[in-house]
C-alpha positions in Angstrom: -18.2 -20.6 22.2 -17.5 -18.4 19.2 -16.7 -19.7 16.0 -14.3 -17.6 14.4 -14.6 -16.0 11.1 -10.7 -16.0 10.4 -9.6 -18.9 12.8 -5.9 -18.8 11.2 -5.4 -15.0 11.6 -3.5 -13.5 14.8 -2.1 -10.1 15.5 -0.5 -8.5 12.6 3.3 -8.8 12.3 3.4 -5.2 12.0 2.1 -4.8 15.6 4.2 -7.5 16.9 7.5 -6.1 15.7 6.6 -2.8 16.6 5.9 -3.9 19.9 8.8 -5.6 20.3 11.0 -2.6 19.0 9.3 -0.7 21.8 10.1 -3.4 24.7 13.9 -3.9 23.2 14.3 -0.1 22.4 15.0 -0.9 19.1 15.3 1.4 16.3 12.1 0.7 14.5 12.4 0.1 10.8 9.6 -2.5 10.7 6.0 -0.9 10.7 5.8 1.7 7.5 5.5 4.9 9.2 7.7 7.9 9.1 9.4 9.3 12.2 9.5 13.1 11.0 7.2 15.8 11.1 4.7 16.8 8.5 4.6 20.2 6.7 3.8 22.9 9.3 1.5 24.1 6.5 -0.8 21.1 6.6 -0.9 21.3 10.3 -2.1 24.8 10.2 -4.6 24.1 7.5 -6.2 21.6 9.7 -6.3 23.5 12.8 -7.8 26.3 10.7 -10.6 23.9 9.6 -11.4 22.8 13.1 -11.5 26.6 14.5 -13.7 27.3 11.5 -16.2 24.9 12.8 -15.6 22.1 10.4 -16.0 19.5 12.9 -19.4 17.7 11.9 -19.9 14.8 9.5 -18.7 15.3 6.0 -20.8 14.2 3.0 -20.8 10.3 2.6 -18.5 10.1 -0.3 -16.4 12.9 0.7 -16.2 16.8 0.9 -17.0 18.2 -2.8 -14.1 20.3 -2.7 -11.5 17.3 -2.0 -13.2 15.1 -4.5 -12.5 17.8 -7.0 -9.2 18.4 -5.9 -8.6 14.6 -6.4 -9.8 14.7 -10.0 -7.8 17.9 -10.8 -4.7 16.0 -9.7 -5.4 12.7 -11.5 -6.4 14.5 -14.7 -3.0 16.5 -14.2 -0.9 13.4 -13.7 -2.8 10.7 -15.9 -4.7 12.7 -18.6 -8.3 11.4 -17.3 -10.6 13.0 -15.4 -13.0 11.0 -12.8 -16.5 12.6 -12.2 -15.7 13.9 -8.7 -19.5 13.4 -8.0 -19.9 9.8 -9.2 -16.6 8.6 -9.2 -14.5 9.6 -6.6 -15.1 8.5 -3.0 -12.8 9.6 0.0 -12.0 6.9 2.5 -10.7 6.3 5.9 -7.6 5.1 4.5 -6.3 2.8 1.7 -6.9 -0.1 3.8 -10.7 0.5 4.5 -11.1 1.5 0.8 -9.6 -1.8 -0.3 -12.0 -3.5 2.4 -15.2 -1.6 0.9 -14.0 -2.4 -2.6 -13.8 -6.0 -1.9 -17.0 -6.1 0.0 -18.7 -4.5 -2.5 -18.4 -6.7 -5.3 -17.1 -10.0 -4.2 -19.9 -12.8 -3.3 -19.5 -16.0 -1.5 -17.8 -18.6 -3.8 -16.0 -15.8 -5.9 -12.4 -16.4 -6.5 -9.9 -13.3 -5.7 -6.4 -13.5 -7.4 -3.9 -12.3 -4.9 -0.1 -12.1 -6.0 2.1 -13.0 -2.9 3.9 -11.4 -1.2 1.0 -9.4 -0.4 -0.1 -6.7 1.9 -1.9 -8.7 4.6 -5.2 -7.2 4.6 -6.0 -8.6 1.3 -6.7 -12.3 2.0 -8.5 -11.9 5.2 -10.9 -9.4 3.7 -11.7 -11.7 0.8 -12.5 -14.7 3.5 -14.9 -12.2 5.3 -17.2 -11.5 2.6 -17.1 -15.2 1.7 -14.9 -14.9 -1.4 -12.0 -17.5 -2.1 -8.6 -16.2 -2.3 -6.1 -17.9 -5.0 -2.5 -17.0 -4.2 0.1 -16.9 -7.0 3.6 -15.7 -6.6 6.0 -13.1 -7.9 8.5 -14.6 -9.7 11.9 -15.2 -8.6 13.3 -11.6 -8.9 10.3 -10.3 -7.4 8.7 -9.2 -10.7 5.1 -9.6 -11.8 4.6 -13.0 -13.4 2.1 -12.8 -15.9 1.9 -16.4 -17.1 1.4 -17.6 -13.2 -1.5 -15.2 -12.9 -3.2 -16.2 -16.2 -2.8 -20.0 -15.5 -5.2 -19.7 -12.0 -8.1 -17.4 -14.1 -11.2 -19.7 -13.9 -14.9 -19.1 -14.6 -15.2 -18.3 -10.8 -12.7 -15.6 -11.0 -14.3 -12.1 -9.8 -11.3 -10.1 -9.2 -7.5 -9.6 -9.6 -5.7 -7.5 -7.1 -2.3 -5.9 -8.3 0.0 -3.4 -6.3 2.4 -1.2 -7.5 4.9 0.1 -6.2 4.9 -3.2 -4.5 4.6 -3.7 -0.8 6.7 -5.5 0.6 9.0 -6.3 -2.5 9.9 -2.5 -3.7 9.3 -3.5 -7.4 6.9 -1.6 -10.0 4.7 -2.9 -12.7 5.8 -1.2 -16.2 3.5 -0.7 -19.4 4.5 -4.2 -20.6 2.9 -5.8 -17.4 -0.3 -3.6 -17.6 -0.7 -4.6 -21.3 -0.5 -8.7 -20.3 -2.9 -7.7 -17.6 -5.1 -6.4 -20.5 -4.5 -9.1 -22.5 -5.4 -11.6 -19.6 -8.6 -9.9 -18.8 -9.9 -9.1 -22.3 -13.4 -10.8 -22.6 -14.2 -11.5 -19.1 -15.9 -9.8 -16.3 -13.1 -9.6 -14.2 -12.8 -6.7 -11.7 -9.4 -5.3 -11.0 -8.4 -3.7 -7.8 -5.2 -1.5 -8.3 -3.8 -0.7 -5.2 -1.6 2.3 -6.0 -1.0 3.9 -2.6 2.7 4.3 -3.3 2.0 6.0 -6.6 4.3 9.0 -5.8 7.3 6.8 -4.8 8.4 5.3 -7.9 12.2 6.1 -8.6 15.1 6.7 -11.1 12.9 8.4 -13.3 10.4 5.8 -14.3 6.8 6.6 -14.7 4.1 5.3 -12.3 2.2 2.7 -14.6 -1.2 3.6 -13.2 -4.3 1.4 -14.2 -5.8 4.9 -15.1 -3.7 5.1 -18.0 -5.2 2.2 -19.7 -9.0 2.3 -20.7 -9.4 -1.4 -20.8 -8.1 -1.6 -17.1 -9.7 1.8 -16.0 -13.0 0.8 -17.0 -13.2 -2.3 -15.0 -11.0 -1.2 -11.9 -11.0 0.2 -8.4 -8.0 2.2 -8.2 -7.1 2.9 -4.6 -4.5 5.8 -3.1 -3.5 6.9 0.0 -2.9 10.5 1.4 -0.8 9.3 4.3 1.8 7.7 2.3 2.2 10.9 0.3 1.8 13.5 3.0 3.7 11.7 5.8 0.4 11.3 7.6 -0.3 7.6 8.1 -1.9 8.3 11.5 -4.7 10.3 9.9 -6.1 7.1 7.9 -7.1 9.1 4.8 -7.4 7.7 1.1 -9.6 7.6 -1.7 -11.1 5.4 -4.3 -11.6 5.9 -8.2 -13.8 3.9 -10.0 -16.3 4.0 -12.9 -19.7 5.0 -11.8 -21.4 1.6 -11.8 -18.8 0.2 -9.7 -18.6 3.4 -7.4 -22.2 3.1 -6.8 -21.6 -0.5 -5.3 -18.6 0.9 -3.3 -20.3 3.5 -1.9 -23.4 1.1 -0.6 -21.1 -0.6 1.4 -19.0 2.6 2.5 -21.8 4.6 4.1 -22.5 1.3 6.3 -18.7 1.2 7.3 -17.6 4.4 8.1 -20.3 6.7 6.4 -17.7 9.7 6.1 -13.9 10.3 6.7 -12.5 12.9 8.9 -14.1 16.4 8.2 -11.5 19.0 9.1 -8.7 17.0 7.6 -10.6 16.8 4.4 -10.9 20.8 4.3 -7.1 20.8 4.8 -6.2 18.3 2.2 -8.5 20.2 -0.4 -6.4 23.4 0.1 -3.1 21.5 0.4 -3.6 20.0 -3.1 -4.1 23.0 -4.8 -0.1 23.4 -4.8 1.1 20.3 -7.0 4.9 20.8 -5.7 3.2 19.5 -2.3 3.0 15.9 -4.1 5.5 16.1 -7.2 8.5 16.5 -4.8 7.8 13.2 -2.9 9.7 10.7 -5.4 13.2 12.8 -5.2 12.5 13.3 -1.6 12.5 9.2 -0.9 14.7 8.3 -3.6 17.5 10.2 -1.7 16.6 8.1 1.7 16.5 5.0 -0.4 20.1 5.5 -1.9 21.4 6.9 1.5 20.3 3.5 3.2 21.5 1.5 0.3 25.0 3.1 0.6 25.2 2.5 4.2 24.0 -1.0 3.9 26.7 -1.7 1.2 29.1 -2.4 4.2 26.8 -4.9 5.7 26.5 -8.8 5.0 23.0 -8.2 3.6 22.0 -8.2 0.0 19.8 -5.7 -1.1 17.2 -6.5 -3.6 16.3 -3.8 -6.4 14.0 -1.3 -4.4 12.3 0.3 -7.6 9.3 2.1 -5.5 7.6 2.4 -2.2 9.7 3.3 1.0 10.6 -0.3 1.7 14.0 -1.9 1.0 14.1 -5.8 0.9 17.3 -7.5 2.0 18.3 -11.2 1.6 20.1 -12.3 4.8 21.0 -15.9 4.1 24.6 -15.5 3.9 24.3 -14.3 7.5 21.8 -17.0 8.7 19.7 -19.8 7.8 17.0 -19.0 10.3 13.7 -18.8 9.7 12.8 -15.3 8.7 10.5 -14.5 11.9 12.8 -16.0 14.4 16.1 -14.1 12.5 14.1 -10.6 12.7 13.0 -11.2 16.4 16.7 -11.7 17.0 18.0 -9.0 14.9 15.7 -6.5 17.2 16.8 -8.2 20.7 20.3 -8.4 19.9 21.2 -5.8 17.6 18.6 -3.0 18.2 16.9 -3.0 14.9 13.2 -3.8 14.2 12.5 -5.3 10.6 9.8 -7.3 9.2 10.1 -10.9 7.9 8.6 -11.7 4.5 6.9 -15.0 5.4 3.5 -13.3 6.7 3.2 -11.8 3.3 2.4 -15.1 1.8 -0.2 -17.9 2.1 2.8 -20.3 1.4 6.0 -18.7 1.7 9.3 -20.2 -0.4 10.9 -22.7 2.2 14.4 -21.4 1.2 13.4 -17.6 1.1 15.5 -15.6 3.7 14.2 -12.0 3.2 13.6 -9.0 5.6 11.8 -5.6 4.8 13.0 -2.4 5.9 11.2 0.6 6.3 13.4 3.9 5.1 10.7 6.5 5.6 12.9 7.6 8.5 14.9 10.7 9.5 18.6 10.7 8.4 19.8 10.2 11.7 17.5 7.2 12.3 18.6 5.6 9.3 22.3 6.2 10.1 22.0 4.7 13.4 20.2 1.7 12.1 22.8 1.1 9.4 25.7 1.3 12.0 23.6 -1.5 14.2 23.0 -3.6 10.9 26.6 -3.6 10.0 27.6 -5.3 12.9 25.7 -8.3 12.2 
């Protein structure tokens, strides 16, 4: 008999709902991936790298040219330069970088604070390495609740995990939030893991409040990013981690025995593609237009949209439509109305009993969004 290390974990809700969408022929607004093509220039760069023979292992921390490009981009955006040799590591996606960062520093019995609703890899990864997830919730407005976080800090707290822009809530952390985090961590040895994979999906002219901007956070933080979210290439599973040398040394110890190195020809392509800043600086307006299109259409529906400040996810309250539990309602919407969504309860350790929320992904072609809106307005 196998004794499971994750006895309470089943198939992720993303897999479940995408499978249901395929079975029902439903429009898939559940799993967070675009349905439009990537930039042809980026595809050509990958093909060129393959034809040039860049098909074997890359250096363990990442291709030097890509690490240099990452450092240049970060300095351009945030005014701070990480040492590409010692403080930048290319990973096989943001999730792998998160897994590796937790594995590098969390010891059995360490407490890790997770703010719910949270991306579903956080808690199981902490458990796999023997840590104890300590769950708190965003406020009722889906905004960061500094007092709730501060209240659960103990001498056993090893790490605080934050996420901005937030998946699934679609809210962002602002300067005031980051300064509250600075205050609560000052005088402690708590490590910060800042999940910033949607850094370029911040809307309405708001700045991205990165941990990189704050020396007191940056000096104790793993900051995680995703190429897939920025360049619409989620299937490539490419991301990176930034951290001060002491933390990155430990990160790489785990990374080398996890994946060792990430995809080589894609690293060559990304290094070249990032030389043109417009390739990432155009992303906010691109997705804001999609957010606004979805919101205009859904204004005619019975759903109540919550504010979407960032990410490519729109959260909607369906409490005026049904009091069904969210997973049952999401499954019924897929089967009866032809649109697959994600219920929010799987993002919680203990979901609020009276919460009735679904998450929609608007990283889709306009025709896809319009077709989904038409169906959702029939509910």
